[in-house]
ROROVO-579909 format. One record per residue (C-alpha): residue in one letter; chain; x, y, z. Coordinates in Angstrom, 2 decimals, padded with zeros to 5 digits. Layout:
 res chain       u       v       w
   A     A       X       Y       Z
...
This chain:
 res chain       u       v       w
   M     A  000.07  000.13 -000.11
   V     A  002.73  002.54  000.77
   A     A  004.89  001.40 -002.07
   L     A  001.92  001.91 -004.29
   S     A  001.24  005.31 -002.74
   V     A  005.03  006.44 -003.17
   A     A  004.53  005.20 -007.01
   I     A  001.67  007.42 -007.41
   I     A  003.24  010.52 -006.18
   L     A  006.32  009.94 -008.31
   G     A  004.35  009.05 -011.28
   F     A  002.53  012.30 -011.02
   L     A  005.67  014.34 -010.80
   L     A  007.00  012.49 -013.75
   I     A  004.11  013.78 -015.98
   Y     A  005.44  017.22 -015.21
   I     A  008.84  016.37 -016.57
   L     A  007.31  015.13 -019.73
   I     A  005.37  018.35 -019.97
   G     A  008.44  020.37 -019.46
   I     A  010.48  018.39 -022.03
   Y     A  007.78  018.79 -024.80
   S     A  007.15  022.52 -024.02
   G     A  011.01  023.06 -024.32
   R     A  010.87  021.48 -027.81
   V     A  008.20  023.60 -029.20
   S     A  009.49  026.82 -027.53
   K     A  011.36  029.77 -029.42
   A     A  014.69  031.11 -028.28
   T     A  013.39  034.52 -027.58
   M     A  012.80  036.14 -024.08
   E     A  009.21  037.06 -025.08
   D     A  008.54  033.39 -025.65
   Y     A  010.20  032.32 -022.45
   I     A  008.50  034.87 -020.35
   L     A  005.24  035.00 -021.99
   A     A  004.85  032.03 -024.19
   G     A  004.63  034.25 -027.34
   R     A  001.51  035.87 -025.87
   G     A -000.52  032.85 -027.41
   F     A -002.69  031.55 -024.51
   G     A -006.15  030.69 -025.73
   N     A -009.22  030.85 -023.36
   F     A -008.80  027.37 -022.14
   V     A -005.19  027.57 -021.17
   A     A -005.58  031.25 -019.90
   F     A -008.37  030.33 -017.52
   F     A -006.41  027.51 -015.88
   A     A -002.99  029.65 -016.02
   V     A -004.68  032.33 -014.09
   S     A -007.07  030.37 -011.72
   A     A -004.60  027.68 -010.79
   T     A -001.83  030.02 -010.04
   W     A -004.26  032.17 -007.92
   I     A -006.00  029.22 -006.32
   S     A -003.01  027.63 -004.94
   V     A -002.29  024.98 -001.82
   V     A -003.23  028.04  000.48
   F     A -006.74  027.48 -000.79
   Y     A -006.52  023.58 -000.94
   L     A -005.13  023.19  002.44
   G     A -005.73  026.56  004.14
   G     A -009.33  026.96  003.07
   P     A -010.44  023.75  005.00
   G     A -007.99  024.76  007.70
   W     A -009.57  028.28  008.12
   F     A -013.06  026.86  008.22
   Y     A -011.98  024.14  010.61
   Q     A -010.74  026.96  012.86
   H     A -013.15  029.94  012.04
   G     A -016.22  028.33  010.68
   Y     A -018.26  030.87  008.81
   G     A -015.55  033.37  008.94
   F     A -014.39  031.79  005.74
   A     A -017.34  033.09  004.12
   F     A -015.48  036.08  002.88
   V     A -013.99  033.85 -000.02
   P     A -016.98  034.36 -002.35
   A     A -016.72  038.09 -001.72
   Y     A -013.17  038.33 -002.68
   C     A -013.70  036.09 -005.62
   F     A -016.12  038.66 -007.01
   I     A -013.63  041.53 -006.33
   F     A -010.90  039.50 -008.23
   A     A -013.02  038.50 -010.96
   M     A -014.00  042.11 -011.64
   G     A -010.66  043.46 -011.10
   W     A -009.37  040.95 -013.61
   L     A -012.21  042.09 -016.08
   I     A -011.31  045.84 -015.68
   F     A -007.65  045.90 -015.02
   G     A -006.52  042.57 -016.41
   K     A -008.12  043.40 -019.60
   R     A -006.51  046.77 -019.91
   M     A -003.05  045.32 -018.88
   C     A -003.43  042.75 -021.65
   E     A -004.30  045.38 -024.29
   M     A -001.56  047.61 -023.45
   A     A  000.91  044.93 -023.32
   H     A  000.06  043.75 -026.84
   D     A  000.19  047.27 -028.09
   K     A  003.52  048.33 -026.56
   G     A  005.39  044.95 -026.05
   Y     A  005.40  044.94 -022.20
   L     A  006.78  041.80 -020.81
   T     A  006.79  042.80 -017.08
   Q     A  005.17  045.28 -014.72
   G     A  008.28  047.20 -014.62
   D     A  007.91  047.84 -018.45
   L     A  004.53  049.36 -018.03
   V     A  005.42  051.64 -014.95
   E     A  008.61  052.87 -016.53
   D     A  007.22  053.53 -019.78
   Y     A  004.01  055.52 -018.48
   H     A  006.20  057.49 -015.75
   G     A  009.38  057.92 -017.79
   S     A  011.66  056.52 -015.01
   R     A  014.11  053.60 -014.70
   A     A  014.07  054.16 -010.96
   A     A  010.27  053.59 -010.85
   R     A  010.90  050.19 -012.79
   Y     A  013.58  049.41 -010.09
   S     A  011.11  050.36 -007.19
   V     A  008.35  048.20 -008.68
   L     A  010.91  045.24 -008.95
   I     A  012.00  045.39 -005.52
   V     A  008.50  045.65 -003.99
   G     A  007.54  042.77 -006.28
   L     A  010.34  040.62 -005.15
   I     A  009.49  041.10 -001.65
   C     A  005.78  040.48 -002.43
   L     A  006.53  037.11 -003.97
   I     A  009.50  035.67 -002.05
   P     A  008.02  034.80  001.23
   Y     A  004.84  033.20 -000.56
   I     A  007.27  030.84 -002.29
   Q     A  008.35  029.49  001.14
   T     A  004.95  028.09  001.77
   Q     A  004.73  026.20 -001.36
   F     A  007.55  023.75 -001.32
   L     A  007.14  022.96  002.28
   S     A  003.26  022.23  001.92
   L     A  004.23  020.01 -001.12
   G     A  006.68  018.07  001.22
   Y     A  004.14  017.66  003.79
   I     A  001.50  016.53  001.50
   A     A  003.89  014.03 -000.16
   S     A  004.90  012.81  003.36
   A     A  001.18  012.48  004.60
   A     A  000.18  010.50  001.31
   T     A  002.94  007.94  001.94
   L     A  002.90  007.62  005.74
   G     A  006.21  008.99  006.09
   A     A  007.88  006.74  003.24
   L     A  008.81  010.05  001.56
   S     A  009.89  012.56  004.23
   Q     A  008.74  016.05  004.38
   E     A  012.20  017.21  003.35
   M     A  012.39  014.71  000.49
   G     A  008.99  015.70 -000.86
   A     A  009.80  019.22 -000.91
   F     A  013.06  018.48 -002.57
   L     A  011.48  016.36 -005.27
   G     A  008.98  019.25 -005.78
   F     A  011.77  021.56 -006.12
   V     A  013.60  019.47 -008.69
   V     A  010.52  018.80 -010.85
   V     A  009.34  022.66 -010.84
   V     A  012.84  023.97 -011.59
   F     A  013.20  021.45 -014.66
   Y     A  010.06  022.23 -016.34
   I     A  010.56  026.02 -015.78
   W     A  013.90  025.72 -017.03
   M     A  012.80  023.63 -020.25
   G     A  009.68  025.63 -021.22
   G     A  009.53  028.89 -019.28
   M     A  005.91  030.38 -019.23
   R     A  004.47  027.74 -021.61
   A     A  005.56  024.89 -019.32
   T     A  003.98  026.67 -016.27
   A     A  000.71  027.29 -018.25
   W     A  000.28  023.77 -019.47
   T     A  001.00  022.22 -016.16
   N     A -001.25  024.62 -014.67
   V     A -004.06  023.02 -016.84
   L     A -003.44  019.64 -015.51
   Q     A -002.80  020.99 -011.85
   G     A -006.10  023.12 -012.09
   I     A -008.26  020.03 -013.10
   L     A -006.75  017.92 -010.37
   M     A -007.20  020.54 -007.65
   F     A -010.83  021.33 -008.62
   I     A -012.24  017.94 -009.38
   G     A -010.18  016.55 -006.44
   L     A -011.72  018.91 -003.75
   A     A -015.24  017.89 -005.10
   I     A -014.44  014.11 -004.89
   I     A -012.89  014.34 -001.36
   A     A -015.81  016.23  000.01
   G     A -018.12  013.67 -001.50
   L     A -016.04  010.83 -000.22
   W     A -016.03  012.26  003.37
   L     A -019.55  013.28  003.39
   G     A -020.63  009.65  002.21
   Y     A -018.36  008.11  004.91
   Y     A -019.55  010.16  008.14
   Y     A -023.04  011.23  007.20
   E     A -024.24  008.88  004.32
   G     A -023.98  011.99  002.02
   S     A -026.43  014.11  004.07
   V     A -025.18  017.80  004.31
   A     A -028.23  018.47  006.49
   A     A -026.96  015.81  008.94
   M     A -023.61  017.46  009.07
   F     A -024.98  020.84  009.74
   E     A -027.32  019.42  012.44
   Q     A -024.37  018.27  014.39
   A     A -022.39  021.20  013.86
   A     A -025.25  023.39  015.33
   T     A -025.05  021.20  018.35
   D     A -021.25  020.89  018.84
   Y     A -019.99  023.98  017.26
   P     A -022.91  026.64  017.09
   A     A -020.16  029.44  017.00
   H     A -018.88  027.97  013.65
   L     A -022.09  028.80  012.09
   T     A -022.39  032.41  012.79
   L     A -020.37  035.46  011.34
   P     A -017.69  036.50  011.51
   G     A -016.70  032.94  012.80
   G     A -016.11  030.53  015.63
   A     A -014.29  030.88  018.98
   D     A -011.28  032.26  017.24
   A     A -013.35  034.63  015.23
   I     A -011.75  037.55  013.49
   S     A -013.19  041.12  013.93
   A     A -015.71  042.48  011.15
   S     A -013.01  044.83  010.12
   M     A -010.14  042.33  009.68
   W     A -012.88  040.12  007.82
   S     A -013.65  042.86  005.51
   S     A -009.83  043.65  005.14
   Y     A -009.32  040.07  003.87
   I     A -011.96  040.62  001.34
   F     A -010.29  043.59 -000.06
   V     A -006.45  042.17  000.40
   F     A -007.21  038.82 -001.36
   G     A -009.76  040.20 -004.02
   L     A -007.92  043.25 -005.42
   G     A -004.37  042.67 -004.18
   A     A -004.10  039.35 -006.27
   V     A -005.09  041.09 -009.40
   F     A -001.56  042.98 -009.16
   W     A  000.63  040.14 -008.20
   P     A  003.49  040.19 -010.65
   H     A  003.24  036.77 -011.80
   L     A -000.65  037.24 -012.72
   V     A  000.00  040.57 -014.43
   M     A  002.63  038.61 -016.58
   R     A -000.31  036.12 -017.30
   S     A -002.52  038.92 -018.25
   F     A  000.15  039.87 -020.70
   A     A  000.34  036.32 -022.20
   V     A -003.25  035.87 -023.10
   K     A -003.89  035.89 -026.75
   S     A -007.02  037.94 -026.96
   P     A -008.37  040.63 -024.51
   R     A -011.96  039.14 -025.13
   F     A -011.01  036.41 -022.71
   F     A -011.48  038.59 -019.81
   N     A -015.16  039.49 -020.65
   K     A -016.03  035.86 -019.77
   Y     A -013.56  035.19 -016.99
   P     A -015.95  036.46 -014.10
   L     A -018.65  033.70 -015.10
   W     A -016.13  031.15 -015.48
   I     A -014.55  031.70 -011.93
   F     A -017.92  032.03 -010.32
   G     A -018.91  028.69 -011.58
   L     A -015.83  027.23 -010.47
   Y     A -016.49  028.70 -006.82
   I     A -019.86  027.27 -006.84
   I     A -018.19  023.91 -006.99
   I     A -015.14  024.25 -004.80
   V     A -016.30  026.42 -001.68
   P     A -019.07  024.08 -000.73
   A     A -016.35  021.43 -001.02
   I     A -014.02  023.26  001.48
   I     A -016.91  024.13  004.00
   I     A -017.81  020.24  003.91
   I     A -014.26  019.29  004.56
   G     A -013.42  021.98  007.14
   L     A -016.48  021.96  009.11
   G     A -016.96  018.12  009.15
   G     A -013.19  017.85  009.97
   R     A -013.78  019.96  013.12
   M     A -016.25  017.54  014.32
   V     A -014.41  014.19  014.03
   M     A -010.76  015.01  014.35
   E     A -008.29  017.12  016.27
   V     A -005.13  018.31  014.43
   E     A -001.96  020.19  015.71
   A     A -001.89  022.28  012.61
   V     A -005.24  023.49  011.06
   D     A -003.86  023.45  007.48
   R     A -003.42  019.66  007.89
   I     A -006.97  018.77  008.49
   L     A -007.52  017.90  004.73
   P     A -004.88  015.21  004.28
   E     A -004.98  013.73  007.88
   L     A -008.84  013.47  007.36
   L     A -008.48  011.94  003.96
   V     A -005.62  009.40  005.03
   A     A -007.81  008.25  008.00
   T     A -010.98  007.84  005.92
   I     A -010.01  005.97  002.73
   P     A -007.46  003.33  001.51
   L     A -004.00  004.93  001.28
   P     A -003.27  004.70 -002.40
   L     A -006.60  006.29 -003.24
   A     A -005.77  009.19 -000.65
   A     A -002.40  009.61 -002.35
   L     A -004.05  009.88 -005.91
   L     A -006.37  012.31 -004.48
   L     A -003.72  014.26 -002.69
   C     A -002.07  014.79 -005.92
   G     A -004.61  017.66 -006.24
   A     A -002.83  019.13 -003.04
   V     A  000.56  018.71 -004.68
   A     A -000.82  020.31 -007.83
   G     A -001.99  023.26 -005.71
   S     A  001.41  023.92 -004.57
   M     A  003.25  023.69 -007.73
   S     A  000.66  025.69 -009.84
   T     A  001.52  028.68 -007.85
   V     A  005.26  028.23 -006.69
   D     A  006.19  027.59 -010.75
   G     A  004.55  030.97 -011.58
   Q     A  006.07  032.98 -008.90
   N     A  009.47  031.49 -009.50
   H     A  009.27  032.09 -013.18
   A     A  008.16  035.46 -012.55
   I     A  010.89  036.50 -010.13
   A     A  013.64  035.04 -012.54
   S     A  012.12  036.84 -015.44
   M     A  011.60  040.23 -013.56
   L     A  015.36  040.07 -012.26
   T     A  016.60  039.34 -015.62
   H     A  014.44  041.86 -017.67
   D     A  013.89  044.59 -015.14
   F     A  017.39  044.80 -013.93
   I     A  020.15  042.89 -015.52
   R     A  019.28  043.69 -019.15
   K     A  018.92  047.16 -018.07
   T     A  022.59  047.45 -016.95
   R     A  024.38  045.54 -019.69
   V     A  023.66  044.38 -023.42
   L     A  022.72  040.64 -023.63
   T     A  021.69  038.19 -026.58
   E     A  018.41  036.51 -026.28
   E     A  020.12  033.28 -025.72
   R     A  022.30  034.76 -022.81
   S     A  019.23  036.51 -021.46
   I     A  017.36  033.04 -021.28
   L     A  020.35  031.24 -019.78
   I     A  020.62  033.74 -016.92
   T     A  016.70  033.61 -016.29
   R     A  017.08  029.83 -016.08
   I     A  019.97  030.05 -013.62
   L     A  017.95  032.58 -011.50
   V     A  014.98  029.99 -011.52
   V     A  017.15  027.51 -009.75
   V     A  018.37  030.36 -007.23
   V     A  015.04  031.68 -006.43
   A     A  013.55  028.23 -006.04
   G     A  016.34  027.24 -003.73
   I     A  015.86  030.19 -001.60
   G     A  012.14  029.50 -001.24
   L     A  013.08  026.04 -000.39
   L     A  015.25  026.90  002.40
   M     A  012.96  029.50  003.80
   G     A  010.37  026.83  004.05
   F     A  012.56  024.75  006.09
   F     A  013.77  027.36  008.34
   F     A  011.10  029.74  008.62
   P     A  007.75  027.82  008.41
   A     A  004.65  030.05  008.52
   A     A  000.79  029.80  008.27
   L     A -000.54  029.42  004.76
   Y     A -003.09  032.12  004.92
   D     A -001.06  034.74  006.99
   L     A  001.73  034.60  004.11
   A     A -000.82  034.64  001.31
   A     A -002.57  037.67  002.94
   L     A  000.88  039.40  003.49
   S     A  001.76  038.89 -000.36
   S     A -001.58  040.33 -001.51
   G     A -001.19  043.11  000.68
   L     A  002.29  043.94 -000.73
   A     A  000.78  043.77 -004.19
   L     A -001.66  046.33 -003.28
   V     A  001.47  048.51 -002.87
   I     A  002.12  048.11 -006.62
   A     A -001.60  048.74 -007.53
   P     A -001.72  052.70 -007.37
   S     A  001.20  053.25 -009.98
   V     A -000.01  050.67 -012.28
   M     A -003.63  051.71 -012.08
   G     A -002.46  055.36 -012.97
   A     A -000.61  053.95 -016.27
   L     A -003.84  051.96 -017.07
   V     A -006.09  054.66 -016.74
   L     A -003.65  057.24 -018.62
   W     A -003.84  059.65 -015.65
   K     A -002.33  062.61 -017.06
   R     A -001.06  064.15 -013.96
   A     A  000.97  060.92 -012.92
   T     A  004.56  061.52 -012.25
   A     A  007.70  059.42 -011.68
   V     A  008.27  061.00 -008.31
   G     A  004.66  060.49 -007.30
   A     A  004.98  056.74 -008.47
   I     A  008.51  056.13 -006.75
   A     A  007.46  057.90 -003.51
   S     A  004.17  056.00 -003.25
   L     A  005.90  052.52 -003.74
   W     A  008.40  053.33 -000.74
   V     A  005.95  054.86  001.46
   G     A  003.54  051.94  000.95
   L     A  006.16  049.47  001.57
   L     A  007.23  051.22  004.78
   V     A  003.54  051.41  005.95
   V     A  003.11  047.71  005.46
   V     A  006.19  046.85  007.44
   I     A  005.08  049.22  010.24
   T     A  001.48  047.80  010.32
   E     A  002.34  044.18  010.01
   W     A  005.08  044.11  012.51
   I     A  005.59  047.01  014.84
   W     A  002.01  048.71  015.21
   V     A -000.09  045.53  014.30
   Y     A -003.15  045.87  012.29
   P     A -004.30  049.41  013.74
   L     A -008.07  049.57  014.22
   A     A -007.98  045.72  013.38
   V     A -007.34  046.53  009.50
   H     A -004.99  044.42  007.71
   S     A -001.53  045.88  006.90
   G     A -002.24  045.67  003.15
   V     A -005.26  047.94  003.37
   W     A -003.07  050.51  005.15
   G     A -000.38  050.09  002.67
   F     A -002.85  050.71 -000.22
   V     A -004.27  053.84  001.19
   F     A -001.14  055.49  002.03
   T     A  000.47  054.36 -001.28
   G     A -002.65  055.84 -003.23
   L     A -002.70  059.01 -001.33
   T     A  001.12  059.43 -001.78
   Y     A  000.77  058.81 -005.46
   I     A -001.92  061.39 -006.01
   I     A -000.62  064.00 -003.90
   I     A  002.79  064.16 -005.12
   S     A  001.99  063.52 -008.56
   L     A -000.56  066.71 -008.23
   V     A  002.38  068.89 -006.84
   T     A  004.99  067.87 -009.49
   T     A  005.32  068.49 -013.12
   P     A  004.25  065.44 -015.28
   P     A  006.24  064.52 -018.16
   E     A  005.26  065.10 -022.02
   R     A  003.44  061.93 -023.27
   E     A  002.38  060.48 -026.47
   P     A -001.38  059.86 -026.96
   G     A -001.09  056.24 -026.00
   G     A  000.66  057.21 -022.74
   S     A  004.44  056.64 -023.26
   V     A  006.63  059.23 -022.18
   I     A  008.22  061.31 -024.87
   K     A  010.69  063.30 -022.65
   S     A  011.42  062.53 -019.04
   Q     A  011.25  065.04 -016.31
């Protein structure tokens, strides 16, 4: 049984190696192809490239864990899904249009082109790196834990994390954005179908398929879990609202998701995306509620993020559990690959290529090497600085909100926007997030990302209004810098 479970996990990882090999063979030796897959994502691939990257292991494991701990406090998820979908429709579509028109590869291209400042590009790069690197640390470690749980420890957590590191690095090295997108399709299908199957199996095992029976027991044993904003460990209403805003709007401006908007073939994709993502959430949110709330009543766990795998392994035969937990492994890989690829691409394109002349081949090689370095840093951080999944996800989304105002200014072609305003706003916002996350923690019970967004936006507007904007072309590109 254990040997078969190990074989299932290893076979699953082998599929990604084969996808990487194939994607490498059909790729072109250009930075545009390596970073954006030639801007050729159709609707099907684009949907999974965005959704599977956004809905990571944080949602797959952290979602049931959150409901296990807080109950209906998790109900903020449909609300932030709505904000993300609308933000993707409005801002994602506009980013896609501008990237196709002007050839942008990264957020830094957009911000520098509109504000006419290399320093603005570097500032966005630094905030983007700070935004993404801590998030990566959760992914490999979670992957390792899942592999260990699915094999009853035959694969240690460290070995599972290392195997995931090797596989992710390999297929990004081989195929860049194209490999991450094609693997995202498989990962997304495994995640979304897996959650529904797991919820159905668990409900059938404990409650003979009756949702009503589960809620009746919950009303008796854990009534606080069925109230807003949650159970005994409930968050305040202001923090509950903060999570809606941070996870909803912040994720729109994650550097790796911005790059995915650049890679979409047609802006028309964004018109239908809200309906598609709402349809998906109708399936997976009830599944998470069933797993998290039901798990609360039958099992005690040391770490709430582990309720799904522990419940699954305790309920069904181990090989079947391993097969279904491949969806959780997919959840980790579908996010960490995009983040690693984005960081490496940004470092090469937004910094190294701006300081020296490089051929396309040399640029791709440097980006590949950086993929290994960034993934290695994330792996080590996961081992030495483990953290709760949702906490780091919220921090990452909050830091992405610091980037939002200067990007929004470019997207709406705000004529008064200046480089000084963009640069100052980014550094002020970063400082505010640091202060309200670790020093004056969550003033007024409002998340640090919200405070960062407010001060970033105010700084951007005020300083832009009192400084002289550059001369711009009709499309927004700066003609002559300040």
